[in-house]
N, C-alpha and C positions, 0 to 999 in steps of 0.2 A: 203160839197165840199172838195175833196181831193186836198191838195197842196203838191207838192214835191219840195224839194231843193236838188239838186245833186251837189256835189263837186267832181271835178276831177283834180288831179295834172297832168300836162302835161306829155307826154311820154318822154322817155329817150332823153336827149339832148346830143349834141356833147361834151359838157364839163362835163356832168355827166359821160359819157364814159371814159373821160380822167382823172376823179377824181379831177377836178379843182373846186375851189370856183367860182360860176357863178354870183350870185346876179343879178344886173341890166344889165350885159353884154348880148347883144341880139344875142344869138346863136340859131341855128336851131335844129330840131330833127335828130336823127340817124335813120337808117332803122328800128332798134328795136323800137325806139320811135314811128315811123309811124305805125308799126304793133300794138303797144300797144294802140294807139289812135283808130285804126280800131276795135280792140277787145272790147274796152270800148263802142264804139258806138253800136256794135252788141249786147253787153250784155244789154245795156239800151233798145234797140229795142225789144229784147227777152222778156223783162219785160213789154212791152207795154207802156212805158213812152212817153208822149207827152208834149212838153214844150211850154210855151207862150213867153219866153224871155230868153236871154242868156247874161252873163257877162264874160268878160275876162280882162286880163292885157294889157299893152302896149308892151309886149314882144312876139316875133314871135313864140316861142316854145309853149306858151299857146294858142295863136291865131290859129296856125296851128292844134294843137290838137283839138280845138273846131270845126274848119272847117271840119276836117275828121270825127269827131263824128256826126256832123249834116248831113254829106253825108250819113253815115250809117243809120241814123234815118229818112232819106228822109224829112228832115226839113231844107233844105238849105236856105229857104226864111225867116227863123226866124230873128227877130230883135236882133242885137248884140250891146251891149254897152261896150266900152273899157275905162278903166281908170287906170292910173298908181298907184292909191290907192291899186290896187290888185297885183301890182308887187311883185316879190320876195324880200326878205330881202336884203338890200344893205350890202355887206360884206366889203365895204371900201377897205383898203389896202390889204386885203386878196384876192380880186377879181383877178382871173387868176392864182393864185398859186395852185400848186399841194398840196393836203391835206397831203400827206405823207411827202413832203418837209417842209410844215409848221410845222408838228410835230417834225421834226428833228431840226428846227430852234428855236421853242419856247417851245417844250416839249409836250408830250401827254396830260398832265393835262390842260395846258393853252389852247390848241386848243379845247379840249373837253368843257371847260368852255365857250369859245367863241361860239362854235356851239350849245351847249345844255342848257346853262343857260337862264333864263328868262330876266334878266335885266343887263347883262354885255355886253358892246359893244366891237366888234373887232375894231382895230385901224381904225379910220375914217369911221366906218360903223354903222349899226343899230343893236340893240338888238331885241329879239323877242318882248319885251315890246314896243319898238319904232315902230316896224312893226304893231303891234296891234293898236297902237295909230293913224295910218292912215287907216288901213283896217276897223276897227269897226265903226268909225263914218260914213264912206262911206256905209257900210252895213246897218246901222240903217237908214240913210237918203234916200238911193237910192233903196235898195233891199227889206227891210222889208215892206215898203208901197205896193210894188208890190205883196208880199206874202199875205198881209192882203186884197188885192183886189181880191184874189182868184187865182193868177197865179202860175204856176209851173215854176221853175227857174233852169237853168243849169249854173254852174260856172266852167270855166276852168282857173286854176291859178297855184299856186306854193306851194311847201312844207310848207314854213313858213307863207305865207299869208293865206293858208288854215288852218294851225294849229291855227292861231288867230281866224278864224271863228268857228272852232270846239270848241275852248275854250269858246266862247260866247254861242254857241248852246247847249253845254252839261254842262255849268256852271262848268267848270274845273278850279281848282286852278293852280297857276303858277308851283307848284312842280309836278302836274299831267301832264300838257301839255308838259313839257320838256322831258318827257319819250315817247311821241307820235311821231311815224314816219309815214308819209303818203307815200304809194308806188306810183310810177309813173303809170299812166294809169289805176288805180283801183278806179272806182266810189264809192262814199259814198252817199247812198240814204237816205234822211230824209223825213219822212212824218210829216207834220206840221198841227197844228190847226189854227183857224182864227186869232189868236194873234201871230203866229210864234213860238209857243212852240212845242218842239219835242214830237211827239207821238210814233214814231218808227224809228229805224235806221237799215239799212242793209249795211254792208261794203263788197263790192264784192271781195276784197282781201281775206276775210275770208269765203265768201260763197262757 
């Protein structure tokens, strides 16, 4: 039995376009983001993928991306489970700030550390380690059992929540995961065995 787990970062959001730290701020997709979501859905349909269950965050940009993809897949009746465990990393006091302005205020190096380190928190916010600490227990408790039951799963979420999942799936070390960037609207397709171990990976950004 073939099991697929597909991870998709939401399409470009309004704050992605404005180069703002977004985090848990609930902003919508841009026209480009909508187009990316349609393209992602078409790419998955072209590969003949059929899903049994979908997961997404509590944020509209991920939910809308999922809805658009399911429309392209002709799977709009699919069960969708939403949980804030899959939300983007909380950027705390940086939320809403322009990234270039933040660099001017705190310096390139400090902002880079906040954005890309594994366990350094931005002021009032979450590190990637903190994000993983809520994403991975949810994944193990709620998603892995569905995979073991033979289901193919589609997850529409965010750059950092998905990085936490990739870290788990590919057994990546903290110094490896901080180098990983997940593109908006570019599905990552994993083929899994009955225990949820990765057998194959196709990254459609690279395909």
